[in-house]
N, C-alpha and C positions, 0 to 999 in steps of 0.2 A: 401688589396691592392695587385695588381699583381706584382710579382717580376720576374726579369730576372734570368736565370740560372747562377750559379757562374762560374767564370773562371776556366778552367782546368789547371793543371800544365803545365809549359812550356815544349815543346818537341823540342829537338835539331834536326836539319835537317840532313838528309843523302843525299849523292849524288845519283841521279837516273841514271840508264843506258839509259833509253829511251831518245832519242834526244841528247845524249852525255853529258859528264861532263867536267868541267874545271879541268885540271891537275895542272897547275901552280898556286901557291898562289899569289894573288894580294896584293897591299899595304893595301886594305880595309879588308883583311882577318885576323883580329885581334880579340882577345877576347873582348866581350862587345860591338861590333858594333851595333848600333841601327838605324833603318830606321826612317827617318823624315816623310815619306809618303809611303803609300801602294796604288797602283792603279790597280784595277781589269782589267784583259784582258777577262775573261769569265769563264765558268764552263762547266764540262762534267760529265754527269751521267754515272756510270758504266753500261754496258749492262745488268748486273744482279742486278741493283739497287733495284728492287722489293724484292729481298731476302737478299741482303747484306747491303743495305743502303749506298753504297759508292759513293762519289762524289768528283771530283778533281777540285780544284780551281786554276786558273792561274793568275799570277799577277807580277808586277814589284815593286821593292822597291827603293826608292830614298833617298839619303843622305841629309845632311843639306843644301848643296849648289845646290840641284836639280840633282845631278849626279846619274846615275843608279848604285846601289850597285851590286858588283860581288862576294861578299863573298859567299863561297860555303855553309856554314852552318849558315843560318839565323834563330835563334830560334824564334818560333812563338807559340801562344796559340790560342784556338778557343772557341767560346761560341755560344749558341743559342741566337739570338738577339730578337726574337719574344716574346713580353711580354706575360706572362701567359702560355707559351708553355709547353706541356707535354713531349717534345722531349729532348734528350741529344745528345751531339756530342763528339767524340773522334778523335784524330789525329792518323792515321795509319802510314803515312810516309810523308816526306817533303824533298825537295831538289831543286837544280837549274838545269835547262836545258840550255845547250849552244846553240848558233845559229846553224842552219843547213848549213854546207858547207861554202865555201869561197865567194859564190855569190848567191844572192837570188832574184828571179824575183817575184814581187808581183802584182797581178791583183786586183785593187780596183773597185768593181762593186756596183754602187749606184742605189737605187730605184728612178726613175723619174716619177712614176705613178701619176695620179691625186690626190690620197689621201695624197700625201706628201705635198700638199698645205695646208692641215690641220695639219699634224703631224710635218712638218718642214717648217712653213710659212716664216721664215726668211732665208731659205736656209743655215742653219748652217752646213749642210753636206759638203758644198763647202770649207769653211776654215778648217773644220776638216780633209777633204781629203788632202788639201794642207799641213796641219800640219803633217799628216802622211808621206807624201812624203819628206818633209823637214827633219824630224827626221830620217827617214829610210835611206835616201841617205847620210846624213851627218855622220851617224854611220858607214857606209861602202860605199865608193864611187864606189865600183864594183857592188853594187845592182842596180836594175832597177825597175821602177814603170810604170804600164800602167793603165789608167783610162777609165772606161766604165760606161754606164748607160742603164737602160731598162725602157720601158714604153712610151718613146717619140720618136718613129720612129726607124730607123735602118740605119747604115752606109753601103755603098756598100761592099759586101762580107759577110755581116751579115744579119740575118733574123729578129732577135729579140733584137739586141743591137746596141748602138752607140759607136764607138771607139772615145773617146774624146782626148786621148793622148796615142800614141803608146809607147811601153816600152822604157824608156829613163831615163837619169840622169839629164836632163835639166829642172829645176823648172819652167822656163818661158814657156816652152811648156806645162807643166802640168797646170799651172795657166790659160793659154789661153783656154785649153780644158775644165777646170772646169767652166769657165765663161759661158758655153753654157748649164749648167745643168738646167732643167726645171721640172715642175710638171704637167704632162698631160698624159692621156691614161690609158691603162690597166696594169696588173702586170704579164708579162711573165717571172717570175723569174727563173723557172727551165730551160726553153729554153735558156735564156740569159746566165746563169751560165754555162750551158753545152757547148755552142758554144764559150764562152770566154775561158774556160779551154782548148778546142781544139786548139784555137788560141794561147794561152799561151804556149802550148806544142811545137808548131811549131816555135814560135818567140824566144824561149830561147835556148841557147846552151845545149847540152846534159850534160855538167858538172855542170850546174846550178841547184840549188834547186828551187822549185816553191811553191807559196802559194796564196790563194785567200781570200779577205776580202769582205763580202757581207752585205750590208745594206738593210734591207727591213722592211716594216711596215704592211704587211698583207699576206693573202694567195694568191698564184698564181691563176690567172683566165684567162690566155691566154697562147698560146704556145702549142707545140706538143711533149713535153718531160715530163717524170714523175720523181717523187722524186727518185724512185729506179734507174732510168737511170743516174741521177746526181751523186748519191752515187757510183754507179758502175764505172763510168768514173773517178771520183776523186780518187777512190781506185786504179784503173788500172794505172793512171798516177802519183800516189803518190803525189797528191796535197791536203794538208790539207785545209779545208775551215773554216774560222773564221766568224761566223755570228753575226750581231748586229741587235737586234730587237728593233723597235721603234713603238710607238702607240699600235695597237692591237697585234703586234708581240712581245711586251714587257710584256703582261699580260692580257689584256682585251679579247683577243681571244685565247681560249685554243688550237684551231687547228693551228693558226698561230705560237704560241709558240712552239708547238710540232714539227712543220715543221723545224723551225730554230734550235731547239735542236737536232733533228735527223741528220741534215746535219753536224753539228759540231761533234756530237758523232761518227757518222759512218765514217768520213773522217780523224779523227785524229786532228781536230781543236778544237774549243770551241764555246760556245754561250754566248753572253752578252746581257742583257736587260736594256733598258734605259727608265725611266719614262717620259723623255722629251728630246727634241733635244739639250737642253743646256748641256747635258752630252756627246755629240758626240766628242768634242775636246779632252777631257781627255781620253775617251775610245780609240779613234783612235791613240792618242799619246802613250798610254800604249801598244797598239798592235805594233806600229812602233818600239818602244824601245825594247819590249820583243822579237820580231822576229829578230831584227837586232843584238842585243848584248846579248840576253839570258834573261830568266825569271824564276821565282819561281813557283813551283807547290806543292800544299799540298792536300793530299788525306784524306778525313774525312769519318767517319761512323756516320750516324744519326740513332738513335734508339728510339722507333721502327720506321720502315720505314713508311713515310707519305703516306696517301691515294692519289689517283688520284685527281688532281685539287687543292690540298693543296699548300699553299705558306709558306715556312719556311725561315726565315732570319738567315744567319750564319755570324758571325763576326770573322775576323782574326786580331790578334794584334801581333806586334813584341815585343820582351821582352825589359825590361828597363823601367826606371821611366817616360820617355817621349815617349814610344813606339807608333808608328803609328798604325792605324787600318782602316779597310775597311769592307763593308758589301756586301754580295751576297744574292740575293733573288732566292731561288730554288722553281720553280713551277713544281710539279710532273705531267708529261703527262699521259694521259689515254691510255697507250700502254702496250701490253703484256710484262711482265717481268720487268716493270719499276715502277709499283705502288704497295704499300704495304697495310697492314691492318690499319695503323694509330694507334692512342692511344686508 
């Protein structure tokens, strides 16, 4: 009978410098605190994953009443979840990243191409995006959310995108804009993300931090912008992009997965994959909470390094008798420097 790998010893988290750390101890920062839930935000493969096997998982942890935990040192353990796997996993470092700045402008960019009628037939991306805005704005009233989509025409001033709700803290404006989300047309994702980032830069004050959330279900097939240009602009403007892959971009299309992973990796964001649209609400909620109030990151090493195209499931569990857990699926892209020899 196939057996799962045994749990590794608990590793106590340390505070990371990237993204800042919380200096003041909160009431939750007591010994033995245990998360009641862990919700993934995404993952990022190290640029040298092919040689070092390092991957960073981003997530939020919730207490018994659903409140986000802010304890600096949340002890966690890791294991390979894939049954019968020949791989092992070890935790290199773990800690909490504080939110960036005092005000954060978030551009939510939704796929409205024709294929979304299959991958999100009930338009669950609409309540998911509304939930993102609700959580993100309630966590910090100074934050702002703008909502855009691509594939179903363009708003005046844009070539590949519709501006559904300009950057605002008014949820009624955001709800109204989201009511117009459709599923029709091509997938000009690169061109849309590029022009939305340009707009975001001009619409936000210089003192604000900026972030983009991109939901997509496939490979771009329209537009006049390349992946390299998107990454270059995001890097230039210091806009991390968190990508959410649905349908083919969640696993069935290796190229679509690679694209979404590359965007997250190269811009300082992360990539989340969903097997179905039913997971959109939780993922968007985790992103809203993690970006607005801070989140946890755990860097793992998988050994040996999986081959291109392999899918490995990794599980994170918080310590304690009732510790929460969550699973990430890592699909290794067929890109230079990111694939290993496998077992």
